C-alpha positions in Angstrom: 4.9 -29.7 -1.8 1.3 -28.4 -3.0 1.0 -26.5 -6.8 0.3 -23.3 -5.0 3.7 -23.3 -3.2 5.7 -24.6 -6.4 4.8 -21.5 -8.0 6.1 -19.2 -5.1 9.6 -20.3 -5.5 12.0 -18.5 -7.6 12.4 -18.8 -11.6 15.2 -21.4 -12.5 15.8 -19.0 -15.5 17.3 -16.6 -12.8 19.6 -19.1 -11.0 22.4 -19.4 -13.4 24.6 -18.9 -10.1 23.4 -21.1 -8.3 25.6 -23.8 -8.6 28.5 -21.4 -7.6 30.1 -21.0 -4.1 27.7 -19.3 -1.7 28.8 -15.3 -1.6 29.4 -13.6 1.7 27.0 -10.7 1.1 27.4 -7.1 3.7 23.9 -5.6 3.2 23.8 -1.6 4.4 20.8 0.1 5.5 21.1 3.4 7.3 17.5 3.0 8.7 15.6 -0.3 9.1 12.4 -0.2 10.8 10.5 -3.3 9.3 7.3 -2.1 10.8 7.1 1.6 9.0 8.5 2.0 5.5 9.6 0.0 2.7 13.5 0.2 3.4 13.4 -2.2 6.5 10.9 -4.4 4.8 13.1 -5.2 1.9 15.9 -5.5 3.8 14.4 -8.1 6.7 12.8 -10.5 3.6 15.9 -9.9 1.1 18.3 -11.1 3.8 16.4 -14.2 4.9 15.5 -15.3 1.3 19.5 -15.1 0.5 20.4 -16.9 4.0 18.0 -19.1 2.7 19.8 -19.9 -0.8 22.9 -20.9 1.0 24.4 -17.6 0.9 26.6 -15.7 4.1 24.9 -12.2 5.1 25.4 -10.1 7.6 23.1 -6.7 7.8 24.8 -3.5 8.6 22.7 -0.7 10.1 21.6 2.0 11.6 19.0 2.9 14.2 16.2 2.2 13.9 17.9 -1.5 13.8 16.2 -3.8 11.2 15.0 -6.9 12.6 16.0 -10.5 10.8 14.0 -13.7 10.5 15.7 -16.5 12.4 15.7 -19.4 9.6 13.9 -22.6 10.6 16.6 -24.8 9.0 14.2 -25.5 5.9 15.5 -25.1 2.2 14.1 -22.2 0.1 10.6 -22.5 -1.2 11.2 -24.7 -4.0 13.6 -27.5 -2.9 16.5 -28.1 -3.9 17.2 -30.3 -7.6 19.6 -33.3 -7.1 22.9 -31.2 -8.5 22.7 -28.5 -6.3 25.1 -28.3 -3.8 23.6 -28.6 0.1 22.4 -25.1 1.3 23.3 -23.8 4.5 20.8 -21.9 6.6 22.9 -20.2 8.7 20.4 -17.0 9.6 21.8 -13.2 8.6 23.3 -11.7 11.3 22.9 -8.0 12.0 26.1 -5.6 12.8 25.2 -2.5 14.5 26.6 0.7 13.4 25.2 3.2 15.5 24.1 6.8 14.3 23.4 9.4 17.1 19.8 8.7 17.1 18.5 12.0 16.7 15.1 11.3 15.2 14.2 8.8 18.1 10.7 9.2 19.8 9.8 10.4 22.1 12.6 13.0 21.8 12.7 13.7 18.1 15.6 16.1 16.9 17.0 15.8 20.3 20.4 17.5 21.0 23.0 14.4 22.2 24.8 15.5 25.6 28.8 16.3 25.5 29.9 12.9 26.4 28.0 11.0 23.5 30.1 12.4 20.6 32.7 10.2 19.5 34.3 11.6 16.4 33.7 14.6 13.7 31.2 12.2 12.1 28.8 12.6 15.2 29.9 16.6 15.1 28.7 16.6 11.6 25.3 14.8 12.0 24.6 17.3 15.1 25.3 20.6 12.7 23.4 19.3 9.4 20.4 18.9 11.9 20.6 21.6 13.7 20.4 23.8 10.6 17.5 21.6 9.2 18.8 19.2 7.3 18.6 15.4 7.2 21.8 13.8 7.9 21.8 10.5 7.7 22.4 9.1 4.5 25.9 10.9 4.4 26.8 10.4 7.8 26.1 6.3 7.9 27.8 6.1 4.2 30.8 7.9 6.4 30.7 5.1 8.8 29.8 2.2 6.7 33.3 3.0 4.5 35.5 3.2 7.6 33.8 -0.3 8.7 34.1 -1.9 5.6 37.9 -1.1 5.0 38.8 -2.1 8.5 37.2 -5.6 7.3 38.8 -6.1 3.7 38.3 -9.4 2.4 35.2 -10.5 5.0 32.9 -9.5 2.0 32.9 -10.6 -1.6 29.6 -8.2 -2.2 28.5 -4.7 -0.7 25.4 -3.9 -1.4 23.6 -0.7 0.0 19.9 0.1 0.2 19.2 3.8 -0.9 22.1 5.4 1.6 23.7 6.8 -1.8 26.0 8.6 0.4 29.4 10.1 -0.1 31.2 7.6 1.9 30.5 4.4 -0.6 32.0 6.2 -3.9 35.6 4.7 -4.1 37.2 1.5 -2.5 34.6 0.1 0.1 37.0 -3.6 0.0 34.6 -5.1 -2.4 32.2 -4.8 -5.5 29.1 -2.4 -4.3 25.7 -2.8 -5.4 23.2 -0.1 -4.9 18.8 -0.4 -4.4 17.5 2.7 -5.2 13.8 1.9 -4.2 12.7 4.8 -6.0 14.7 8.5 -6.3 13.7 10.9 -3.1 13.5 13.5 -5.6 9.7 12.7 -6.2 9.1 12.8 -2.4 10.7 16.5 -2.4 8.9 17.4 -5.7 5.5 16.4 -4.3 6.3 18.0 -0.7 7.3 21.1 -2.5 4.1 21.6 -4.5 1.7 20.8 -1.2 3.7 23.7 0.8 1.2 26.8 1.5 4.0 29.1 2.8 7.6 30.3 1.6 8.3 29.0 5.0 7.3 25.6 4.5 8.9 25.6 1.2 12.1 26.7 2.8 12.1 23.9 5.1 11.2 20.7 2.6 14.4 22.2 0.3 17.0 22.3 3.5 15.4 19.0 4.7 15.7 17.8 1.0 19.4 18.8 0.5 20.8 15.4 0.5 19.1 14.7 -2.6 21.7 16.8 -4.2 24.0 14.5 -2.9 22.1 11.6 -3.8 22.0 12.5 -7.5 25.9 13.3 -7.5 26.5 9.6 -5.8 23.7 7.6 -7.8 25.6 8.9 -11.6 29.1 6.9 -10.6 27.5 4.0 -9.5 27.9 0.7 -11.4 25.3 -1.5 -10.4 22.0 -0.1 -9.7 19.1 -2.4 -8.8 15.5 -0.9 -8.3 12.2 -2.5 -8.0 9.9 -1.8 -10.8 10.3 -0.3 -14.6 8.5 2.5 -13.3 11.3 3.5 -10.6 14.1 2.7 -13.4 12.8 5.7 -15.9 12.6 7.8 -12.9 16.0 7.0 -11.9 17.5 7.4 -15.4 15.6 11.2 -15.4 16.1 12.1 -11.9 19.1 11.2 -11.0 21.1 11.0 -14.6 22.1 7.7 -14.3 23.3 5.4 -17.4 20.3 3.0 -18.7 22.5 -0.1 -18.7 23.5 0.6 -15.4 19.9 0.4 -13.6 18.5 -3.3 -13.8 14.8 -4.1 -12.2 14.5 -6.7 -9.8 11.2 -7.1 -8.4 10.2 -7.3 -4.8 7.3 -9.0 -3.5 5.6 -10.5 -0.7 6.0 -12.8 2.1 3.4 -15.4 0.3 3.8 -18.0 3.4 2.5 -15.1 5.5 0.5 -13.1 3.7 -2.2 -16.0 2.5 -5.7 -16.4 2.4 -7.7 -18.0 6.0 -11.2 -18.0 5.5 -11.2 -18.7 9.2 -10.4 -14.9 9.6 -14.1 -13.2 9.7 -14.6 -10.2 7.5 -16.0 -7.1 8.9 -18.3 -5.4 7.0 -17.7 -1.9 6.1 -14.3 -2.2 6.9 -11.2 -0.4 4.6 -7.2 -1.2 5.3 -4.5 0.7 4.1 -1.0 1.7 5.4 0.3 4.9 5.6 3.6 5.3 7.0 4.0 8.9 6.9 1.8 11.8 7.0 3.3 13.3 3.7 1.6 14.1 0.5 3.4 11.0 -1.3 0.9 9.0 0.5 -2.5 10.3 -0.6 -4.1 9.6 2.7 -6.1 12.8 2.8 -7.9 11.7 -0.8 -8.8 8.3 1.1 -10.2 10.4 4.5 -12.7 12.9 1.8 -13.8 9.4 0.0 -14.8 7.8 2.7 -17.1 11.1 3.7 -18.4 10.2 0.7 -18.6 6.5 0.6 -20.6 6.5 4.0 -23.0 8.4 2.8 -24.7 5.1 1.2 -22.6 2.8 3.2 -23.0 4.3 6.6 -20.8 0.8 7.9 -17.4 1.9 6.3 -14.7 2.5 8.3 -11.0 2.9 7.8 -8.2 1.0 9.4 -4.7 2.8 9.0 -1.4 1.0 9.6 0.8 3.4 10.7 0.7 6.6 13.3 -2.1 9.4 14.2 -1.0 12.5 13.1 -1.4 15.1 15.7 -2.2 18.0 13.3 -1.7 18.7 9.6 -3.9 17.9 6.5 -4.9 14.4 7.6 -5.7 15.3 11.3 -7.7 18.6 9.5 -9.8 15.9 7.2 -10.7 13.4 9.6 -12.4 16.8 11.3 -13.6 18.5 8.9 -15.8 15.4 7.9 -16.7 14.2 11.6 -15.0 11.2 10.8 -13.4 10.7 14.3 -15.0 7.6 15.1 -14.6 5.9 11.6 -10.8 5.8 11.1 -8.8 4.2 13.5 -5.1 4.6 13.4 -3.0 1.0 14.4 0.9 0.8 15.0 3.1 -1.7 16.7 1.5 -4.8 16.0 2.7 -7.9 15.0 2.9 -9.6 11.8 0.6 -11.8 12.5 -2.1 -9.3 13.9 -1.0 -7.6 10.3 -2.1 -10.4 8.8 -5.2 -11.1 9.8 -6.2 -7.3 10.5 -5.9 -7.2 6.4 -7.9 -10.4 6.1 -10.8 -8.9 7.9 -11.3 -6.1 5.2 -13.3 -5.7 2.6 -11.5 -3.8 0.8 -7.7 -2.9 0.9 -6.7 0.3 -0.5 -3.7 2.1 -2.0 -4.5 5.8 -2.3 -0.8 6.9 -3.1 0.2 9.9 -5.3 3.1 8.0 -6.3 4.6 4.4 -5.2 7.9 3.2 -6.4 6.6 -0.4 -6.0 3.9 -1.1 -3.4 4.5 -4.0 -1.0 1.3 -3.3 0.7 -0.5 -4.0 -2.5 1.2 -6.6 -3.1 0.6 -8.2 0.6 -2.8 -7.2 0.3 -3.6 -9.3 -3.0 -1.6 -12.3 -1.2 -4.1 -12.8 1.3 -7.2 -12.7 -1.0 -8.4 -9.4 -0.3 -9.5 -7.1 -3.4 -7.3 -4.3 -3.9 -8.6 -0.8 -4.5 -5.7 1.3 -6.0 -4.2 4.4 -8.0 -2.3 4.3 -11.1 0.2 6.2 -8.9 3.9 5.4 -10.3 4.6 1.6 -10.3 1.4 0.6 -8.2 0.2 -0.6 -12.0 2.9 -2.7 -12.3 1.9 -4.4 -9.1 -1.4 -4.1 -8.9 -2.1 -5.3 -12.6 -5.4 -4.5 -14.6 -8.4 -2.5 -13.7 -11.3 -4.7 -13.5 -8.8 -7.8 -13.5 -7.2 -8.3 -10.4 -8.0 -5.0 -9.1 -9.8 -1.5 -9.1 -7.9 1.7 -10.2 -8.6 5.0 -10.0 -6.4 8.2 -11.0 -4.4 9.6 -8.1 -5.5 12.4 -5.8 -8.9 12.2 -7.5 -11.4 11.4 -4.3 -14.1 11.0 -5.9 -13.1 7.9 -7.7 -11.8 6.4 -4.3 -15.3 7.0 -3.3 -16.6 5.3 -6.6 -14.3 2.3 -6.4 -15.2 2.2 -2.4 -18.6 1.7 -3.2 -18.5 -0.3 -5.9 -16.3 -3.0 -3.6 -18.5 -2.7 -0.8 -21.3 -3.4 -2.8 -20.8 -6.6 -4.8 -19.8 -9.3 -3.1 -19.1 -11.4 -6.0 -16.6 -8.6 -7.6 -14.7 -8.7 -4.5 -14.1 -12.5 -4.4 -12.9 -12.7 -8.1 -10.7 -9.5 -7.7 -9.4 -11.4 -4.7 -8.8 -14.6 -6.5 -7.2 -12.9 -9.1 -4.8 -10.9 -7.2 -3.3 -13.8 -5.3 -3.0 -15.5 -8.5 -1.0 -12.4 -9.8 1.3 -12.4 -6.5 1.9 -15.8 -7.0 3.1 -15.9 -10.5 5.2 -12.1 -10.4 6.2 -10.8 -6.8 7.6 -13.4 -4.3 10.8 -12.6 -2.0 12.8 -16.2 -3.3 12.5 -14.5 -6.7 13.7 -11.1 -5.7 16.4 -12.9 -3.8 17.5 -15.2 -6.9 17.4 -11.9 -9.6 19.4 -10.2 -6.7 22.2 -13.1 -6.5 22.3 -12.4 -10.3 23.5 -9.1 -10.3 25.8 -9.6 -7.4 27.5 -12.1 -9.6 27.5 -10.4 -12.5 29.2 -7.2 -10.6 31.8 -9.3 -9.3 32.6 -10.7 -12.4 33.0 -7.2 -13.7 35.2 -5.9 -10.8 37.2 -9.0 -11.6 38.1 -7.8 -15.5 38.8 -4.7 -14.6 40.9 -5.6 -12.1 42.9 -7.6 -14.3 42.6 -5.1 -17.5 44.5 -2.8 -15.4 47.1 -5.4 -14.2 48.1 -6.0 -17.9 48.0 -2.5 -18.9 49.8 -1.1 -16.3 53.7 -1.0 -17.3 55.9 -2.2 -14.9 59.0 -0.4 -13.3 61.8 -0.6 -16.0 59.6 -1.7 -18.6 58.1 -0.7 -22.1 56.6 2.5 -21.3 53.0 2.7 -23.5 53.7 4.9 -26.9 52.5 8.2 -26.7 48.6 8.7 -28.3 48.9 9.5 -31.8 48.3 13.1 -32.6 46.9 14.6 -36.0 49.4 15.3 -38.4 52.1 13.0 -37.0 52.7 10.1 -39.4 52.0 7.3 -37.7 54.5 4.8 -36.5 54.8 1.2 -38.6 53.8 -0.2 -35.5 50.5 1.8 -35.4 49.4 1.2 -39.0 50.2 -2.7 -38.4 47.9 -2.7 -35.5 45.0 -0.8 -37.3 45.1 -3.6 -39.9 44.8 -6.5 -38.4 42.1 -5.1 -35.8 
């Protein structure tokens, strides 16, 4: 094993449960597209690394269904020590829990045919969509609860990937652990701020009505995982979750896939960014404006966006306004290998987001050794590191600052090389999926142990029929019974 490979392995300080029995894990995801949006990427990579650790992982998801990796039979990145039990490498399996897929392309917001309806949950899904709401978190949670209760005893732990639906409250057949990447209330707040008409503000409020449910559910969850310290503070403040229930487990890049390759030539002036949706949160409109400013000094500067080209809206308008039709390219549906080579070919990778709960694109770009220009929105600095050391950092929403950073990087080859190497080293030290899997397993085992302890407490304190009944609580003004005085004296 190379020295670099050894650094990508999980920290042994997180592996307290490594010598315990493998776990049976149900990993829930109401939306699993692995090429667009962080939730699908999270499920894909976490499920693979959990399986490599020897656990049996079943992903239960709705459309778009997750794409799961097939393992090659090799162990996790770090080889097992001679004291570790043998690790099986059964790949994660997918169980489809279909919705009505109301937002699928090329027919989004479709009305299903009569024979597509299966039960009242389907009717609820369509009714919510008809009234402008987003039903999938609620309806998936109801279907998941029904599925999990029918399979009671099949899983040691249930891990929900940010559904936060009412259906997951109460008994789901196993201890529940929930990941919240960041509160969707942040997205709602930014979209409302960008809405220019009362009709648009009404539409945003109706679409994000499900966040009220997510707040109520989050406050009742015993274990919440999140991906950064910034997200942790947002979850506590926005969702009202108790601080002692929220735990940070950093995620990371696939450093075997996202790695430097000198054979891939750099394309002069190429800037790469990822933008899964044309929403204010992603800050793409500011990067387009920055590109226009940059091209006054670097006429070969051009932008490749990994994502869907918007037909209308602020980004489309900015591209037309600045005459950048030939300088901005959108690509989607590309393979992992094509994505990695695209990032490798860029002289600059950019994350212009106003807010991110973690920023996988930043970690992945750094892992390839491509120099990063990023804003300081949300948790991005936790990933990207210090300005001038592992990246260039600018204020969010500032097209002029983005342009200055682009000009500086495009004009300084030595700076690009230094930041690229330092960024790769930072990811290897802190942000790998193997580390994320071990940290997640540690939280699984805590949740399982706490549930067992609670169950034992209830068993020992619940009176048996016909047995001694618990004494009524002491009320102020009533003399305490002798046994109560004795119990206080011995505490």
